[in-house]
N, C-alpha and C positions, 0 to 999 in steps of 0.2 A: 300455153299458160302455165302448165306444171313445170315445164323446163325453165321458165323464168323464175318461178318460185325457188327451184333448186339452186339456180345461180345466185339469188339473193341470199339464201341460207349460206352458201359457200363463201360469199363475200363477207357476210357477217362473222362467220367463224374465223376467217383470215384477219379481220379487223380486231376481233377479241384476242387472237393469238399475238398480234403485233403489240396491242395495248398491254397485255400481260408481260411480254418481253421488255417493253419500255419501263413498266412499273418495277420489275425486277432490277433492271439496270439502274434506275433511279435510287432504289433502296440500297444497292451495293455502293453507289457513289456517295450516298449520304453516310453510310457506315465508314467508308474510307475517309470522307471529310471529317467525321467525328474523331476517328483515330488520329488523323493528321493534326486536328485541333488540339487533342490531348497531348500529342507528342510536342507540338509547338509550345503548349503551356508548360510542359516539363522543361523544355529547353530554355524558354524565357525565364522561368523561375530560377533554374540553375545558373543561367548566364548572369542574371541580376545578382545572385549570391556571389558568383565568381568575381563580378565587377567590384563588389564592395569587400571582398575577402582580404583581410590583412593579417589574421592570426592563423597559426598552424592548427589551432583547435578546430576551426571550421573545415579545413581540408581533411583532417582526420575523421571528422563526423561524416562528411559527404562521401569519402572513399572507404568508409568502414563496411565490411561485409557482415550482414546479419542474416540469421536463419529463422528467427521466430520473433514474436512480440516482446518477450522478455529481453532478448539481446538488443532489440531496437530501443526499448525503454532505457536500458542501462547505458547505451551509447549516448543517448540524448541527455540523460542525467549527468553523465561524466562531462559532457560538453557544458551543460548548464552550470555545473559546480565551478568550472574554471572561469566562466563568464560572470557568474554572480546572480543567478535567478533560479527559482524552483520550477519543477515540471509537474504538469497535470495531464492525465490521460483524457482524451476527448473522443470525437466521433469515430465510429468504425463503419466501413462500408463492405458489403458482401456482393458476391457475384449473383446474377439473376437466377432464381430458382435453385439456390444452393446456399449451404452454410459455410462455404469457403470464404475466408477473408480476402477482400480486394484492396482496401485502403485502411490505414490506421493513422490517426492524427495524435500528435503530442504537442501540447501548447504550453505557453508560459503560465505560471501560477496566477498571474494577474490578468489573464485573458478574460474577456467578457465582463458581465456585471451580474451581481446577485439579483434574484427576483425579489421585488418588494412584497412584504407580507401583507395579507388582507387586514382591513381594519377590524374584522371580527376575530382575528387571531391575536392573542396576547401572549407574550413571552416574558419570562422573569428577567432574563439577561439577554441583551442583544449585542452580538459581536460587531465590531467595527468592520465596515466594508473596505477591504484593501485592494479590490480589483479596479483596474484602470482601463480595461478594454485593450490590453496590450496585443499587438498583432503578431508577435513572434511565435513561430510554430514550425513544425516539420511534418510532412505527409509522406508516408511510405506506401509504395504500390507493390502488391503481391500478385504475381501472375498465377495461372492455373497450375503451374508446376511447383509453386511454393517459393519462388525466388523473390527476394525483397530488394527494392531499389528506392531511392529518394525521388519522389515525384514533385514535391513543392517544399521550398525552404524559405522562410522569412526570418531575417536576422535582427532587424531593428526592434528596439524597445521604446516605449513611451514613458518610462519611469526610471528612477535611479537604480543602479545595480548594487549588489551587496559588496561591501569592502572585504579585503582579504581576511581580516580578523573576525568577520561575521559569517563567512561562507559555511562554516560548520554547523550553523543554526538553520540552514535552509532545509525544509522538510524532505525534499527528494534526495538530499545528500546524506541524510541520517539513516544509519543502519547499524545493526548489531552483528558484527562479523563473528565467525566461529571461535577465533582465538580469544577476543575480548569476552565472549559469552562463557567460555571455559574458565577463564581467570576469575570472572565475577562469581560464577557458580562455586568454584573451589574455595575462594576466599570467604564468601559469606557462609558456606557450610562449616568453615573452621572457626566461625564466631566473629569474624571481622565485619565491621559495619559497612553497609553499602557505600556510604560517602567516602570512607577511607579506601575501599577497594577502587572506586572510581578515581580518586586522587592518585593512587598508585599507577593506574593505567595512563593518566595524563602525564605524570612525571616520566614514564617510560618512553613516551613519544615526543616529549619536549613541549607539552602544553595542551590544553583542552581544544585549541583550535586545530590541532593535528589529529584529533580523534574523529571517528565517523559517527559518534553518538554524543548525546548530552547526558548530564547527570539525571535528568528526568527519564531518559530512555533507560538508564541503568536501573533506576528504581522500578520502572514498569516491568523490565525484564525479570528482576528478582521476584516481584510480586506475582507475575504469571507462573514462574517456576514453582513457587510455594502453593499457588492455587491448584496447579496440576497435581502436586503431591497430596493435597488434602482431598481433592475430588477422587483420587484413585483409591482411597481407603482411610478416611479421616477417623472414623470410630475405632477401627482395628489398630491404627497407628497410635491413637491416644491410649487405648487399653494396654498395648504393648509397652508404651513409654512408662505408664504407671507401674506395671509389673516389674520392669527393669529397675525403676527407682526404688521400689519396695524391697527388692533383693539386695540393693546396695545400702539402703537405710532402713533398719528394722523398725524405726519409729515413724516411717512414712505411712500415712493413712489416706485412703481414697475410696470413693464410692460413685456410683452413677445410676441413672434411671433410664428406663426404656419405655416406649409406648406399646400399644397392643400389636403393632406390626413389627416389633423387635428393633425399632430404630432408636438410636441414642437421643435422649431429650435433654437431660441435665447431667452435670458431673461436678464434683468438688474434690479438692485434695488439700493435704496439710503435711508438710515435711517435718523432720525431727527438730530442726532449729526453731520453727514456729511453736512447736509444743513446749520446748524448753523455755522460750520467751514467755509463753503463757503461764507456765508454772512459776517463773521468777517474778513476773510483774502482776499477773492476775487482773488485768484491766478489762477482761472480757468475761461474760457470764458463762458462755458455752465454748467448748472446744471447736465446734463447727464454725464459730465466728472469729476464730483466730486470724491474725493478719497474714498468715502464710498461705491460706487457701484462696483459690480463685473464686470470683463471684459466679453465681449460677449463670450458665450460658445456655442459650437455646441453639441447637445445632440444626 
């Protein structure tokens, strides 16, 4: 009786071992099938792109070697500029239990649709919905060693593409390069208006369509530069300016007020010409109300 029980236990252990081996083999087969399926998807996507490929821009995009996300984005933006559409960054996939990037999608700017606002939310201005659900996109695959390759590429669009004269207005094509930034910075510091500096840049390259930025981009760049200068020391810069003006103009008068924390609150100034105008015309009761001083400003 005990011998029979031992035999049953032995048979049961053998059956469990065989079942475990079969489960392991099935799991390996499923993993291989998944990898084969993904590889087939990649090959089918690229084969479809090659079947419709007619421009060298597509070949350059698919054969380009990229090392990181920025290079991949720049390559697709360069391709998009030649074709005539804007680019938007989309979904990112990561390896399991890791923060390493596995896939990265870049899509057409008209991909998808905007979410409709709830009835309870009111907005003052509502932008027009320009998205059309465009399927154009590119998906990069990143292996564990950090090598980037194209996994999926959809070339077709469901909307008209930008004309050659309008491609410089595409958002993903607009940027402020270092050369243009230095020219704008130097010219505006010399007292030249931003519009005139931008016109000079456009004439140098043969028209605004050959620039990588618009006039609005130039104004925004100069505004950011001035804001940085103010944030780094607005009060000290202002006092230094008034001191310099007073040294050059003995009739220059200025004053300021500070709060309990020592921060600048208000200031006023009046140059020599304004004081002479007041003495000649006398249309103001007090010197402090002369036309030459700035209105009280809160800083």
